[in-house]
Structure formats: C-alpha cells, structure tokens
C-alpha positions in Angstrom: -20.0 -18.2 -39.1 -19.8 -21.5 -37.1 -18.2 -21.9 -33.7 -15.2 -23.6 -35.3 -14.7 -20.9 -37.8 -14.8 -18.2 -35.1 -12.3 -20.1 -33.0 -9.8 -20.5 -35.8 -10.1 -16.9 -37.1 -10.1 -15.0 -33.8 -7.6 -17.2 -31.8 -5.1 -16.2 -34.5 -6.0 -12.5 -34.3 -5.7 -12.4 -30.5 -2.3 -14.1 -30.4 -0.4 -10.8 -30.1 -2.8 -9.4 -27.5 -3.6 -12.2 -25.1 -1.6 -15.0 -23.4 -4.8 -17.1 -23.6 -6.4 -16.4 -27.0 -8.4 -19.7 -27.2 -9.8 -19.1 -23.7 -10.7 -15.5 -24.5 -12.6 -16.5 -27.7 -14.4 -19.3 -25.9 -15.5 -16.9 -23.1 -16.9 -14.4 -25.6 -18.6 -17.2 -27.5 -20.2 -18.5 -24.3 -21.5 -15.0 -23.6 -22.8 -14.5 -27.1 -24.6 -17.9 -27.1 -26.5 -17.1 -23.9 -24.1 -18.1 -21.2 -23.6 -21.7 -22.3 -20.9 -23.8 -20.7 -17.5 -24.9 -22.2 -18.8 -28.4 -23.1 -21.4 -26.8 -25.3 -18.7 -25.1 -27.3 -16.8 -28.3 -27.8 -19.8 -30.4 -28.7 -21.3 -28.0 -31.3 -18.3 -26.8 -33.2 -20.2 -26.9 -36.5 -23.1 -24.9 -35.2 -23.7 -21.6 -36.9 -24.4 -18.5 -34.8 -27.6 -16.6 -35.5 -27.3 -13.2 -37.0 -28.0 -11.7 -33.6 -25.5 -13.9 -31.8 -22.8 -13.2 -34.4 -23.3 -9.5 -34.1 -23.0 -9.6 -30.4 -19.8 -11.7 -30.6 -18.3 -9.3 -33.2 -19.0 -6.3 -30.9 -17.2 -8.0 -28.0 -14.3 -9.3 -30.0 -13.7 -5.8 -31.4 -13.3 -4.6 -27.8 -10.9 -7.4 -27.0 -8.8 -6.7 -30.1 -8.6 -3.1 -28.7 -7.1 -4.7 -25.6 -10.0 -4.1 -23.3 -9.8 -6.8 -20.5 -12.0 -9.8 -21.0 -13.5 -9.5 -17.5 -14.8 -6.0 -18.3 -16.3 -7.1 -21.6 -18.2 -10.0 -20.2 -18.8 -8.3 -16.9 -17.7 -11.0 -14.4 -14.7 -12.8 -13.0 -14.5 -16.0 -10.8 -12.6 -15.7 -7.6 -12.4 -18.3 -4.8 -15.1 -20.3 -6.6 -17.5 -17.3 -6.4 -18.8 -15.2 -9.2 -18.1 -11.4 -9.1 -19.6 -8.7 -11.3 -16.9 -6.3 -12.5 -16.7 -3.2 -14.6 -14.3 -0.3 -15.1 -13.7 1.5 -11.8 -12.5 -1.6 -9.9 -9.5 -3.8 -10.2 -10.2 -7.2 -11.8 -9.8 -10.0 -9.1 -6.6 -12.0 -9.7 -5.4 -15.4 -8.7 -2.5 -13.9 -6.7 -5.0 -12.5 -4.3 -6.5 -16.0 -3.7 -3.2 -16.8 -2.1 -3.9 -14.1 0.5 -7.5 -15.2 1.1 -6.6 -18.9 1.3 -3.9 -18.2 3.9 -6.2 -16.1 6.1 -8.8 -18.9 5.9 -6.1 -21.4 6.8 -5.0 -19.6 10.0 -8.6 -18.6 11.0 -10.6 -21.6 10.2 -10.9 -22.8 13.8 -12.3 -19.5 14.9 -15.9 -18.2 14.6 -17.4 -14.8 14.8 -14.3 -12.9 13.7 -14.5 -9.1 13.3 -12.6 -8.2 10.1 -11.7 -5.0 8.4 -10.9 -5.0 4.7 -9.2 -1.8 3.5 -9.6 -1.1 -0.2 -12.5 -3.4 -1.0 -12.6 -2.9 -4.8 -15.0 -5.5 -6.3 -15.4 -7.1 -2.8 -13.4 -10.2 -3.7 -11.5 -10.4 -0.4 -14.4 -9.1 1.8 -17.0 -11.4 0.3 -14.7 -14.5 0.2 -13.9 -14.1 3.9 -17.5 -13.6 4.9 -18.4 -16.6 2.8 -15.8 -19.0 4.1 -15.2 -17.9 7.7 -18.0 -19.0 9.9 -20.1 -16.2 11.4 -17.5 -13.6 10.6 -18.5 -10.0 10.2 -16.6 -7.7 7.8 -16.3 -3.9 7.7 -15.4 -3.2 4.1 -13.8 0.2 3.4 -13.1 2.0 0.1 -12.8 5.6 -1.0 -14.5 4.9 -4.3 -18.3 5.1 -4.7 -18.1 2.9 -7.7 -16.2 0.2 -5.8 -18.7 0.3 -2.9 -21.6 0.0 -5.3 -20.1 -3.0 -7.1 -19.0 -4.7 -3.9 -22.4 -4.3 -2.4 -24.0 -5.9 -5.5 -21.6 -8.8 -5.3 -22.3 -9.3 -1.6 -26.0 -9.6 -2.4 -25.4 -12.0 -5.2 -23.2 -14.2 -3.0 -25.7 -14.1 -0.1 -23.3 -12.5 2.5 -24.7 -8.9 2.5 -26.1 -9.3 6.0 -22.6 -9.9 7.4 -20.9 -7.0 5.7 -20.9 -3.2 6.5 -19.6 -1.2 3.5 -18.3 2.3 4.4 -16.7 5.1 2.4 -13.4 5.7 4.0 -9.9 6.8 3.1 -8.0 4.0 4.9 -9.1 4.4 8.5 -10.7 7.9 8.2 -14.3 6.8 8.7 -13.8 3.6 10.6 -15.4 4.1 14.1 -12.7 4.8 16.6 -14.2 2.3 19.1 -14.1 -0.6 16.7 -11.6 -3.3 17.4 -10.8 -6.1 14.9 -9.4 -9.6 15.0 -8.0 -9.2 11.5 -7.2 -6.3 9.2 -6.5 -7.2 5.6 -5.6 -5.1 2.6 -4.5 -5.4 -1.0 -3.6 -1.8 -1.4 -2.2 0.1 -4.4 1.5 -0.9 -4.6 2.8 -0.1 -8.0 5.7 2.4 -8.0 4.7 5.7 -9.6 7.6 5.5 -12.1 6.5 2.0 -13.2 2.9 2.9 -14.1 3.7 3.9 -17.7 5.4 0.6 -18.3 2.5 -1.6 -17.3 0.6 -3.6 -19.9 -1.9 -1.4 -21.7 -4.8 -3.7 -20.6 -3.9 -2.6 -17.0 -2.8 1.0 -17.2 -5.5 2.1 -19.8 -8.5 0.3 -18.3 -8.1 -0.4 -14.6 -8.4 2.5 -12.1 -5.2 4.5 -11.5 -5.9 5.1 -7.8 -6.1 1.4 -7.2 -2.6 0.9 -8.8 -0.2 3.6 -7.7 1.4 3.3 -4.3 3.7 6.3 -4.2 7.3 6.7 -5.2 8.5 3.4 -3.9 5.1 1.7 -3.9 5.0 1.4 -0.1 2.9 4.5 0.9 -0.2 2.6 1.9 1.7 -0.1 3.8 3.3 2.5 6.0 0.0 4.3 6.6 -2.1 1.2 7.2 0.5 -0.5 9.4 1.0 2.5 11.7 -2.7 3.2 12.1 -3.9 -0.4 12.3 -2.4 -0.6 15.8 -5.3 1.5 17.1 -7.9 -0.8 15.6 -6.5 -4.3 16.3 -7.4 -6.5 19.3 -4.6 -8.1 21.3 -2.9 -10.7 19.1 -4.8 -9.2 16.1 -3.7 -10.1 12.6 -2.5 -7.8 9.9 -2.5 -9.4 6.4 -1.3 -7.9 3.1 -0.9 -8.8 -0.5 2.3 -7.2 -1.8 4.1 -6.7 -5.1 6.4 -9.5 -6.2 9.5 -7.8 -4.8 8.1 -6.0 -1.8 7.8 -8.7 0.9 11.0 -7.8 2.7 10.3 -4.1 2.8 6.7 -4.6 4.0 7.9 -7.1 6.7 10.4 -4.4 7.9 7.6 -1.8 8.1 5.6 -4.2 10.3 8.6 -5.0 12.5 9.3 -1.2 13.0 5.7 -0.9 14.2 5.8 -3.7 16.8 4.3 -6.6 14.9 5.7 -10.0 15.7 5.8 -13.5 14.2 5.8 -12.0 10.7 5.9 -14.5 7.8 5.4 -14.6 4.1 3.6 -16.9 1.6 4.5 -17.5 -2.0 2.1 -17.5 -5.0 2.0 -20.2 -7.5 4.9 -18.7 -9.4 7.1 -18.7 -6.3 7.0 -15.0 -5.5 6.4 -13.9 -1.9 3.0 -12.2 -2.4 1.6 -12.4 1.1 2.9 -10.8 4.4 1.2 -11.6 7.7 2.0 -10.4 11.2 0.5 -10.3 14.7 0.2 -7.4 17.1 0.4 -8.1 20.8 -0.6 -4.8 22.2 
C-alpha cells in the first residue's frame, strides 16, 4: 500500500475512535517508516511501504483500532518541547499540565537554585521540565510506583537533567527527609472521583494506571493530605502548586485557605477551565 492509500483507508476507520484520526495515522506511519518527519509523509504520498514497513504499520494500527492510546503504541509523547518515553504504568503527559508548568516557570524565572519537590512524578513530565527550564534548580521527585520511577529516571537522562534530580519512592511525604525544606512543592495528583472512573473514555480507564486517576469519593483526598503535610516541608513564603480537575479549583483553594495558605489564585487552561491552583505559605 502507498502512504496515500493508508491515510485514506485508516483515517476513515479511526473516525469513531479518535478525535484526530489523520494525526494518529500520520504518527504511526512516521514510526513505521523509521521515524521520518511530517514533511516526508506529505512529499511522498505515492510511495509504497516495504513489506516489513507495512507489517509494522498494520500491527500498530490494529492496536489503535482496539483503542490503545497512540502514545503507548509509539512509546513517546512531547511535553513542553521535550520528548518523553511513555508506556503502560504511567499517565500520558497532557497539554493541560503544561499550563501548570508554564505558570510555575513564569513566577519563578527570576530565581535560581530553587529546591523543588514534585509529588507523583509519573513519566517525569513536570519534574524534568522544571529542572530543564528553571536555572540551577534541584528537584526531589517522589512516586510510589516503581514503574514510574524507572520511566522518569530514563527520561531525565535522555533530557540531560538527571544530575539535578533525586528520584525517591514515597507515598506522598512518607520518605521525604524530614529536614528537607523546599521553595516549591508541585503536584498533579489523582483527582478523578471514584464514582466517575467507570464513565471515563475507554482509552483512559482501560489503559492508564488506576492509582494515578482515582482521588477518593470526591476526588480531593490527595489535595487534603498534600496541603496539610506540605506545611512541614515548605520554606517561608514557599509555593504550593497544583493541577486540578476542571471543576475542582474552588474546593482546592478552600482546602489551601483552611491550612493557612495565602495569595491563592488560579489559572485557566486553553479551554477556559481553572486547572491550576497556586498558593503561598508564610510560616
């Protein structure tokens, strides 16, 4: 089959599965053709795939038609202009989280040598982006999952920031050294309400890790725990920064107020939802 024939056939087949069928097919084609760029696909529409390339493509498109997320199929996802290896066991980095990282960089870009704690590192998207873009920062990156720590460590090496990150296995603050004090604590914790899990898109609930999604009966369990315990680990005027669910900004802001945080504010994502909550602790 030619590139053009594949695009026509499989874009149509993916229409009921993906919001971006053309992009999905192009990404799989680029992988099958040896990691070529998008311009190659457009310039060589009449090029026929070799038998080996076509076999590889058909294996991948079969997985996509079974609703396996494209990032898990090709094994990577771009985030903040950086490339991240991903596989089952960690959440796929999403554009919503870039809003959180961008705001942290914005409020911290005139400071160097920040000590940062990232709770729930996953693929390392937040940890590595902050280490990359905040000058001389040092990040302690915590996760309870061995798979997450393995993947995040690999991504730190590939993005050349591994020397400024300490990865630790920790259930929230359980293994964070008591004497450590941080300028910034950041988290994108599990925040889906338990009753809402079954209603999630199959590509999320059947493939992404449950323990990275479910945040208790009201989705706020981790915000309560992290906010309360963070006060023992923040420096004076330290920053606590969260990603939250699309309807959780008010509740998370109230949790922070109840725990003594001040100057709390929110930021909206590109769709206009308040997805970031930030507050300062003047202990």
